Each structure stands twice: as C-alpha cells, then as structure tokens.
N, C-alpha and C positions, 0 to 999 in steps of 0.2 A: 778367672787364675791361673797365669799360665804358669807360675810354680809355687808348687805347695809352698805349705808351711810343715814344719815337722815340729815336734815335742817328742825327744829322745832321752832314754834313763845313760848317761854317761860312764858308768863307771868309774872306781878309783885306779890308779896307773896301770896294778897289774893285768885291768881288761886287757893288755898286749900281749897277756901269754894265755888268752880264753879262743884255744883256737875254733873255737862254735860263735862266741858272740863276736870276734872280729869279724867271720867271714859272713856273719849275716850283717854289720854295717857295712861291710864290702859290696855285699849285695842289694840293698836297700839304696847305695848311691849311683849305684852301675844302673841301677832300674831308672834313675829320675833325667830331669835335663836340667844337662849341664849349666848351673846358675854363672851369671853373672862376676856374680860376687856374693859373700857368706855374711849374715850379720848376727851372732852369735848372743844371744840371755842365757847367762850361766846363772846358774846355782850359789858362785863362786865369790859373786863383785855385788856388793850390796854397797848403795853409795847415791846419797841424795844432792842437791839436783842429780836427777838421770844422767849417766856420762857416759861418754865415748872414748875406747881406750885407742892408742895410741896409730899414730899414723905415719907414724916416724919409720917402726922400726925397734920399738922397744921387746927387750927382752922375753922371753916366756917368763909365767907364774908359777915354780915349782911349792905351791902353796897344800901342801902335804911333808908329813914327817913319819922319821921311821923306817921307812922302806929301804932296799938296795941298792947303796948308788947307782945302778945302770939307769932308775928310773928317772936319775936328776941330770942324765946327760941325754936324753931325749929331747930332740931338736925339732921343732917346725917354724921352718921360715917361711910363710906364708905372704904372700907382696901385701905391703898397706894397702888401703882402702880409703883414700882421702874423698875419694868421691861418693859412695856411700854415704860417710860417715856426716859429708854436708847436703844432703841429701835428707839422710833421717833428724840432721838435728833442725831442717828449713822445716821437715813436715809436725817437731814436735814442737817447735817455738812458733809457729801457725797456731796450732791451737791453743798458744798460754802457758807453754809448759819450759822451764828454765834447762839450760841444756848445757853439763861443763863438758871441759875437754879433758882428760888424763893422760898428755903427749908419754911418763913415764911407765905407764900400766900398758901389760904386753898379755899375752893372751894367756889364762890361766887354765889348770888341768878339767873344770868342766868345758872347755872349749875343743883346748888342743888334743886330748886323749882319743874324744870320736873322731877327730877328723883325723889324726894322722892314721886311721882304718877305712875313715870315708874317702878323702882323696891326699891319695900318700904323695902324691907329688906335689904337692905343696905350691900347686901353680894358682889357684884362684885365690883373689882379695879378699880379706876376714875383718873385720871391723867388730869390736863385742860393744855392746850397751853392759847400762850397768839395773838391777833393778834398785830403784826407787822407794821402793819399800814393799813389804810383805801383804800390803791391802791387796784385795782377788780383785774391787771394782775398778782401779787406779788402774793397776795391772793390764787390765783388757781396755781400760779405753788408752794405756800407750800402744796396744796391740791394733788397735783399731785406725791410731793415727798414723803405724807404720804400714799400713796392709795395701798402700797404693807401689809398695818397694817389692813387691810379686809380678807386679804384671811387668814391672820394668827386669826381671830374672834376677832379683835379688833371693836368696835362699835363708826364709828365716829361720831361726832353729831356736826352742829353747829346749834348755841343756840342764836336765835335773835328775831325780831319780822318783819311782812311782811308789816305792815304797823307799822309807831311809829313816831305819833304826838301826845305832849301829851299836848297838846291844846285840842284836840278832846276830853282827855277824861272825861267825863259828867256821875259822880256817879248818876247826880239823873235821867238819863235816865235808868237806871241800867243795866247787861252784857248784855242784849238782844236787846236792843234798835238800830234802825238805825243807820247804821253808815252817817258817813257826804259823800257827793257824790265824793270827791277828794283821800277818801279812799278805796270806792267801785273802783271807775275806776282803780284805780293802782293795786287794788287783782286781777280785772279782769285779764290786763294787765300781769299781774307778771302770774298766770294760764297761759293763752295762752301761754307766752313765754315759758315755762317751757314744755309744749305740746310738742311746736314744737319744744326741745330743743335746743334754737336758744341761743346758750352761748355769742354771740357777741353783740345781744341786752342787754341780760342781763348782761355782762361787762359792759358795756354803756348806765345801768338802768338810769342815769341822763339823759342825753340824747336821750333816747329814750322813756320814760314812761310818760305817763298822769301823772300829779300831781307829778311831784317825789319828787321835793322839797318841796312840803305840806306833801307827806308819809314821806318824810326823811329828816328833817330839816339837821340832821346828818347823816353820813350813816352804823352809827357804826350797829345798829340792823341789817342792810341788810348783811353787808362784810362777815357774818359766814357763809354765801349763797354760795358767792364764792369757801372759802374754801370745804365746801362740794361738790361743783359742781369737781372743780381740783381731790378732792381725788376719787370721782365717773368714771371721766373723765379718770387718769390714771388708774383706774380696768377695762376701758373695754368698759363702756357703758354707756350712759347719760339714759336710759330709769328710769323714773319717776310715781309715784305715788305722786298726792295729797288726803293723809290721813285724814287728819282734815280741816277745815275750818273754813265758818263764819266769824261773828265777836264779840270781847269783849271790847264793854263799845265804839264802835266805832271804836276800831283797828282792823284791820285781825289779825289772829289766823291761819290762811292757813300755812300746814305744806307739807312736802313732802317727799318721800321714794325714795331713789336713788340706780340703780343698780341691 
C-alpha cells in the first residue's frame, strides 16, 4: 500500500483553537506522502445508497449550531475531485453497489475541520463519501472495495471520534481535563484491539468493548473506522499505529494510521 489509510478524531470547530491538537494534525500530514487526492468518510454524512459529494465546488456544510460566528466563516476551497469520484464509483459499482451523486453536497465539518489543519493550502482535490449504513460488516466491505485507491495515491480518511458522548463534554473543565472513566476505559480497549489487529472485536465493538454504549450512544462516529479497516485489509496490511492520543473535553481523540 503506497498511501496509508487514516482514521482520525475530527473534533468540533473549536479544534482550531487548540494549539496542541492542531500541531499534532499538522505534524501527521507533514510525515505522510503527499496524496494525489483525498477521499473523506465523515461521521456527519449518512446517505443510502452510498453517495459521493460535489465535484463542481459546492460550499462547505456548516452542520453545527450555537457556535460563535467566526466558525461559520471558515473557508476550505479544495479543488474538486471528479476523477477520484469516478474511480470510487467504478470500484463500488463493479462490486454490485448502487452509488449516488449529490452535487449539492459540500464538505461537512467532519471533513474540512481536520483538513484545514493538515493541508491548510487547500490545494489537494477532495471528495466525500457517505456512510450508507452503520452496519460494521457492510462498511468494512465498502472499504475493501476502495482499497485500490491507496495504490493510486489517494489518501482514504475515516473521520469520526474514538469516544463520542456529548454529555461528557464539559467546557468548564478545559480541553485537558481528566476524562470520565468510561471514556478512558473504551480508549484503552480500542488501542489494545487495534494493536492486536483484532478485526472481529472491533467489528463487534458494542458486544466486546467496555462502556461501549456510553462511549458511543450512537455509533456514527465509530463507523468510519470500519471503512478505514476495510481499505487497509483490502490493501494487504492491518498494521497500524496510534499517531494521536489523549482526550479533548473528556472525549478520546485517538487517531490511527493503517497500512
């Protein structure tokens, strides 16, 4: 696999104000081979059948509420990626999957928030792929079908959050406050399961992980990991390393590089 596959915890728009996390994301991208283009799979776009976002330059999707105005003024004018969209569509339709195109859909905050920090020049073509379901096996299979893109220089990125229970989010404690015990327990299990390349356990997260339903009351922020795992497995290697760890307002921001 010439280009690694990523699963990252993307954070909310105020990630941009966290000097540590922004530096970690910037250092990560600097250490990667420069991708030809980027395929983003964000927790914030669920659409069936699997869909591809705009290749004609639709505006960003500010899919959050109650933040200061400056977060709604962030721009990320990455070039469209029609060739990548066509290639991804071809790989998926060859496997018998239906693929939709949504030219009105721009990048949502699960895509552009980390990309602003990783590739601030916005000079790499990007397209986003929807989550057609939250079913682990189906998403893993989607990732497997997309694996050839990594050999062609595409950076496949699953963008979620390793723990995502917003009732734990406590601004008063600060970004570096101690996490709730269930968040720490789940984070430790996730790291151990990834270290062991235990795909069966990861796919059965709700049945295997401690505090699973507390860490993920709904699994959409864990689901992009399944696409990343499938893409890495399809490329022949589940070797991985945790590039970013720690907690942000109680939520695990652990992120992995696979392949």
